[in-house]
C-alpha positions as CSV (number, residue, x, y, z in Angstrom):
1,M,0.0,0.0,0.0
2,K,1.4,3.4,-1.0
3,F,0.5,6.4,1.1
4,S,0.4,10.0,-0.1
5,L,3.3,12.4,0.4
6,S,1.0,14.4,2.7
7,Y,0.4,11.3,4.9
8,E,4.1,10.5,5.1
9,A,4.9,14.1,6.0
10,R,2.4,14.0,8.8
11,K,3.9,10.7,10.1
12,K,7.3,12.4,10.3
13,R,5.9,15.4,12.1
14,I,4.2,13.2,14.6
15,K,7.6,11.6,15.4
16,N,8.8,15.2,16.2
17,L,5.9,15.8,18.6
18,P,7.8,14.8,21.8
19,E,10.5,17.4,21.2
20,L,8.0,20.1,20.2
21,V,5.7,19.4,23.3
22,N,8.7,19.3,25.6
23,D,9.8,22.8,24.4
24,M,6.3,24.1,25.1
25,M,6.1,22.5,28.5
26,Q,9.6,23.7,29.5
27,A,8.6,27.2,28.6
28,K,5.5,27.0,30.7
29,L,7.3,25.4,33.6
30,K,9.9,28.2,33.6
31,K,7.2,30.8,33.6
32,D,5.5,29.0,36.5
33,V,8.7,28.9,38.6
34,K,9.3,32.6,38.1
35,G,5.6,33.2,38.9
36,L,5.9,31.4,42.2
37,I,9.0,33.4,43.2
38,N,7.2,36.7,42.2
39,E,4.2,35.6,44.3
40,F,6.5,35.1,47.3
41,K,8.2,38.5,46.8
42,N,5.0,40.4,46.2
43,G,3.4,38.7,49.2
44,L,6.2,40.0,51.5
45,R,6.1,43.5,49.9
46,K,2.4,43.8,50.3
47,N,2.1,41.8,53.5
48,S,-0.6,39.7,51.7
49,L,0.4,36.1,52.6
50,G,-1.5,36.0,55.9
51,L,1.6,35.5,58.0
52,E,1.5,35.9,61.8
53,K,1.8,39.6,62.7
54,L,5.0,41.0,64.3
55,A,5.0,42.0,67.9
56,S,4.5,45.7,68.5
57,L,8.0,46.1,70.0
58,T,9.5,44.4,66.9
59,I,7.7,46.8,64.7
60,E,8.8,49.8,66.8
61,G,12.4,48.6,66.6
62,K,12.3,48.3,62.8
63,R,10.7,51.7,62.5
64,N,13.4,53.3,64.6
65,K,16.0,51.7,62.4
66,G,14.4,53.3,59.3
67,Y,13.0,50.1,57.7
68,S,10.6,51.0,54.9
69,K,8.0,48.4,55.8
70,P,8.4,47.7,59.5
71,E,5.0,46.0,59.9
72,N,5.7,43.5,57.1
73,P,6.8,40.1,58.5
74,L,10.0,38.8,56.9
75,Y,10.5,41.8,54.6
76,G,13.3,43.4,56.7
77,K,15.4,45.6,54.5
78,G,13.8,44.0,51.5
79,D,14.4,45.5,48.1
80,D,17.0,47.9,49.6
81,R,19.4,44.8,49.7
82,K,19.3,43.2,46.3
83,N,21.4,40.1,47.0
84,D,21.4,39.3,50.7
85,S,17.9,40.1,52.0
86,Y,15.2,37.5,52.8
87,I,13.0,38.6,49.9
88,N,15.8,37.7,47.5
89,L,16.8,34.4,49.1
90,F,15.7,32.0,46.4
91,K,17.7,30.8,43.4
92,I,16.3,29.0,40.4
93,Q,18.5,26.3,38.8
94,K,18.0,24.4,35.6
95,V,18.0,20.7,36.2
96,K,17.2,17.7,34.1
97,G,13.5,17.8,33.2
98,G,12.8,21.2,34.7
99,Y,13.8,23.7,37.3
100,K,14.6,23.7,41.0
101,V,13.9,26.4,43.5
102,T,16.2,26.4,46.5
103,P,17.2,28.9,49.3
104,S,20.6,30.5,48.7
105,K,23.6,29.7,50.8
106,R,24.7,33.3,50.7
107,M,25.0,35.1,54.0
108,H,22.2,37.4,55.2
109,W,23.1,41.1,55.2
110,S,23.4,40.9,59.0
111,K,26.4,38.5,58.5
112,K,25.1,36.3,61.4
113,I,23.3,33.6,59.4
114,S,23.0,32.2,55.9
115,L,19.8,32.8,54.0
116,K,19.2,29.1,53.8
117,D,19.3,28.7,57.6
118,L,17.2,31.8,58.1
119,F,14.6,30.3,55.7
120,T,14.4,27.1,57.8
121,I,13.9,29.1,61.0
122,H,11.1,31.3,59.6
123,E,9.4,28.6,57.6
124,Y,9.1,26.2,60.6
125,G,9.7,28.4,63.6
126,T,12.2,27.8,66.5
127,K,13.0,28.5,70.1
128,I,16.2,30.4,71.0
129,V,17.7,30.3,74.5
130,K,20.0,33.3,75.1
131,K,23.0,33.2,77.4
132,D,21.1,34.9,80.2
133,G,18.4,32.2,80.0
134,T,15.9,34.4,78.2
135,I,13.8,32.3,75.7
136,V,12.8,33.8,72.4
137,I,10.1,32.1,70.4
138,I,10.0,32.6,66.7
139,P,6.7,31.4,65.4
140,P,6.5,29.7,62.0
141,R,5.8,32.1,59.1
142,P,5.7,29.7,56.1
143,A,5.8,32.4,53.4
144,L,6.8,30.0,50.6
145,L,4.1,27.5,51.4
146,Y,1.4,30.3,51.4
147,A,2.8,31.8,48.2
148,Y,2.7,28.4,46.6
149,R,-0.9,27.9,47.5
150,K,-1.8,31.3,46.1
151,W,0.1,30.7,42.9
152,M,-1.4,27.2,42.4
153,S,-4.9,28.7,42.9
154,K,-4.1,31.1,40.1
155,R,-2.7,28.4,37.9
156,K,-5.9,26.3,38.1
157,A,-7.7,29.1,36.3
158,D,-5.0,29.1,33.6
159,K,-4.8,25.3,33.2
160,R,-7.7,24.8,30.8
161,E,-6.5,27.6,28.5
162,T,-3.0,26.2,28.5
163,S,-4.3,22.8,27.5
164,R,-6.3,24.4,24.7
165,Q,-3.3,26.3,23.4
166,V,-1.1,23.2,23.4
167,K,-3.7,21.1,21.6
168,S,-4.2,23.9,19.0
169,A,-0.5,24.1,18.4
170,I,-0.1,20.4,18.0
171,N,-3.0,20.1,15.5
172,G,-1.7,23.0,13.4
173,Y,1.8,21.4,13.3
174,I,0.6,17.9,12.4
175,S,-2.0,19.1,9.8
176,N,0.1,21.5,7.8
177,A,3.5,22.1,9.5
178,D,2.1,25.3,10.9
179,Y,4.6,26.6,13.6
180,G,2.7,29.8,14.1
181,R,0.7,28.7,17.2
182,Y,3.7,26.9,18.6
183,R,5.8,30.1,18.3
184,T,3.0,32.1,19.8
185,F,2.8,29.8,22.8
186,I,6.5,29.9,23.4
187,G,6.5,33.7,23.0
188,K,3.7,34.2,25.6
189,N,5.5,32.0,28.1
190,K,9.0,33.3,27.4
191,V,11.0,34.2,30.5
192,T,14.5,35.7,30.4
193,E,17.4,33.7,31.7
194,K,18.4,36.4,34.2
195,G,18.3,35.0,37.7
196,L,17.7,31.4,36.7
197,S,21.0,30.3,38.2
198,E,22.5,32.7,40.6
199,E,25.0,30.3,42.2
């Protein structure tokens, strides 16, 4: 049985589908990872993650030191310190099959603790016993967890449209080698490489 040239061409394009779909999903994944980090950062800036409030004495102390957002938990010196503040603690690394978000090992601007260790303390809480016996309780403020929940809630609304766009791009490619919808999808989900691997 002899098939048409059009049929054979479609068969070849179908064989290329895994690579094409992988490109599309990697672009979407990269955008999602950046979206999660932005949700975390904006949540700290706007104090919109629902974290436990700071004690009044803590707020007063930060205000006296000239902090721009003394009421915001975990914000600290925030955007005033680009590379060593809590709001900028995450790094995004390219790994096989996707991306990994991890706390940076850089030192916090205070020079007393690494950002990674500080993340563990704030995410899970801890008890500190000072030399004079005073006990300081730091309650858990899981900012990343709350940011993740908010971001996933937003992603649910986007999931159906993403599925439709991928299906449309695949159909266009198989039917007549139309790369237009594929390129449109990649373009809409394009994220710059800046900040993807900071360490």
